[in-house]
C-alpha positions in Angstrom: -4.0 4.8 11.7 -3.8 2.8 8.5 -5.7 3.9 5.4 -9.0 2.1 4.9 -9.6 0.9 1.3 -12.4 -0.3 -0.9 -12.1 -2.5 -4.0 -13.7 -1.8 -7.3 -16.1 -4.7 -6.7 -17.2 -3.1 -3.4 -17.6 0.2 -5.3 -19.9 -1.6 -7.8 -22.1 -3.0 -5.0 -22.3 0.4 -3.4 -23.3 2.1 -6.6 -25.8 -0.7 -7.6 -27.4 -0.5 -4.2 -28.1 3.2 -4.7 -25.3 4.4 -2.4 -23.6 7.8 -3.2 -19.9 7.8 -3.8 -18.2 11.1 -2.9 -15.0 10.6 -5.1 -12.0 12.8 -4.9 -9.6 12.4 -7.9 -6.1 13.5 -7.1 -4.6 13.1 -10.6 -3.4 16.0 -12.8 -6.1 18.1 -14.5 -5.2 16.6 -17.9 -5.5 13.0 -16.6 -8.8 13.9 -15.0 -10.1 15.5 -18.1 -9.2 12.5 -20.2 -11.2 10.1 -18.1 -12.6 10.1 -14.6 -15.0 8.2 -12.4 -18.6 9.4 -12.9 -19.3 12.2 -10.4 -15.7 12.5 -9.2 -14.3 16.0 -8.5 -10.7 16.9 -9.1 -8.1 18.1 -6.6 -4.6 17.3 -7.8 -2.3 16.0 -5.1 0.2 18.7 -5.6 -2.5 21.3 -5.0 -3.9 19.8 -1.8 -3.7 22.4 0.9 -5.0 21.4 4.3 -7.3 24.4 5.0 -8.6 24.5 1.4 -9.3 20.7 1.4 -10.9 20.8 4.8 -13.2 23.6 3.9 -14.5 21.8 0.8 -15.3 18.5 2.3 -18.6 17.1 3.6 -17.4 15.4 6.8 -20.7 13.6 7.2 -20.2 11.3 4.2 -17.4 8.8 3.4 -14.8 10.2 1.0 -13.3 7.9 -1.6 -9.9 8.9 -3.0 -8.7 7.8 -6.5 -5.7 8.3 -8.7 -4.3 6.3 -11.7 -3.0 3.3 -9.8 -3.1 4.1 -6.1 0.1 5.8 -5.1 -1.0 9.4 -5.2 -4.4 8.5 -3.6 -2.6 6.8 -0.7 -0.6 10.0 -0.1 -3.8 12.0 -0.3 -5.5 9.7 2.2 -2.6 10.2 4.6 -2.9 14.0 4.3 -6.6 13.9 4.8 -6.3 11.7 7.9 -3.6 14.1 9.3 -6.2 16.9 9.2 -8.7 14.6 10.9 -11.1 14.0 8.0 -13.1 10.9 9.0 -14.2 8.1 6.8 -11.5 8.3 4.1 -11.2 5.3 1.8 -8.6 4.5 -0.9 -10.0 3.1 -4.1 -7.8 0.1 -4.7 -6.0 0.0 -8.0 -7.2 3.5 -9.0 -8.7 4.4 -12.3 -7.0 1.5 -14.0 -8.9 -1.0 -11.8 -12.1 1.2 -11.9 -12.2 1.0 -15.7 -11.2 -2.7 -15.8 -14.2 -3.4 -13.5 -16.5 -1.6 -16.0 -17.5 1.1 -13.5 -19.1 4.3 -14.9 -16.7 6.9 -16.3 -16.8 10.2 -18.0 -14.5 10.8 -21.0 -13.2 14.1 -22.2 -12.2 15.0 -25.7 -8.6 15.8 -24.8 -6.1 13.0 -25.0 -3.1 13.4 -22.9 -0.6 10.6 -22.0 -0.7 9.6 -18.3 1.9 11.2 -16.1 3.4 7.8 -15.3 3.9 7.2 -19.1 5.3 10.7 -19.6 8.0 10.0 -16.9 8.9 6.7 -18.6 9.2 8.5 -22.0 11.3 11.3 -20.7 13.6 9.1 -18.6 14.2 6.7 -21.5 14.8 9.5 -23.9 17.4 11.1 -21.5 19.2 7.8 -21.1 19.3 7.3 -24.9 20.5 10.9 -25.4 23.2 10.6 -22.8 24.5 7.3 -24.3 24.4 8.7 -27.8 26.3 11.9 -26.7 28.8 9.8 -24.8 29.6 7.7 -27.9 29.7 10.6 -30.3 30.9 13.7 -28.3 32.4 13.0 -25.0 32.2 10.2 -22.4 31.3 12.8 -19.7 27.8 12.7 -21.1 27.4 9.3 -19.3 26.5 11.5 -16.4 23.0 12.0 -17.9 21.9 8.3 -17.8 23.7 7.9 -14.5 21.6 10.8 -12.9 18.4 9.5 -14.5 19.1 6.0 -13.1 19.8 7.4 -9.6 16.6 9.5 -9.8 14.6 6.4 -10.7 16.1 4.5 -7.8 15.4 7.4 -5.5 11.8 7.6 -6.7 11.3 3.9 -6.2 12.7 4.0 -2.6 11.1 7.2 -1.4 7.9 7.3 -3.6 8.8 10.9 -4.6 9.4 11.6 -8.3 10.8 15.0 -9.0 10.4 14.4 -12.8 6.7 13.7 -12.3 6.4 17.0 -10.3 8.0 18.9 -13.1 6.0 17.2 -15.8 2.8 17.8 -13.9 3.3 21.5 -14.2 3.8 21.4 -18.0 1.1 23.2 -20.0 -0.2 20.0 -21.7 -0.9 18.6 -18.2 -3.1 21.6 -17.2 -6.6 22.4 -18.4 
């Protein structure tokens, strides 16, 4: 069964008409703390455990799932549908689209770079480091940018990013 979705415009109409949005945010705790949809509750994707999730959900109301851009939320929707949670909706475009639409948010005082940007920073730094070491120390250091490139291709093809999993467990990404 394909995941149902809702656009930020539809979210705005639902909120303005007095509808209640039961929003599950599946980003890291640090991302959630930085900014989240008003009234959302956090459950990081990597911590979603079927029995725990199932016990915390009100199955009588629609559940709207959000992340930063939609990828993690789509995975969460699939997991929820597998455990037979009804009325699960993916919020299209994630928090990026939510904020661009001017929908209500809560902002925390902690400023952490998004997980996606952290991956780009680390990947780019490793590529530069590998090239610099290959030029100055030994050409075998070209293995570093090669492995990073292969990891990025793998992440793009499979939608699984090991570097994001590791970075998500770092202390600055936890509250």
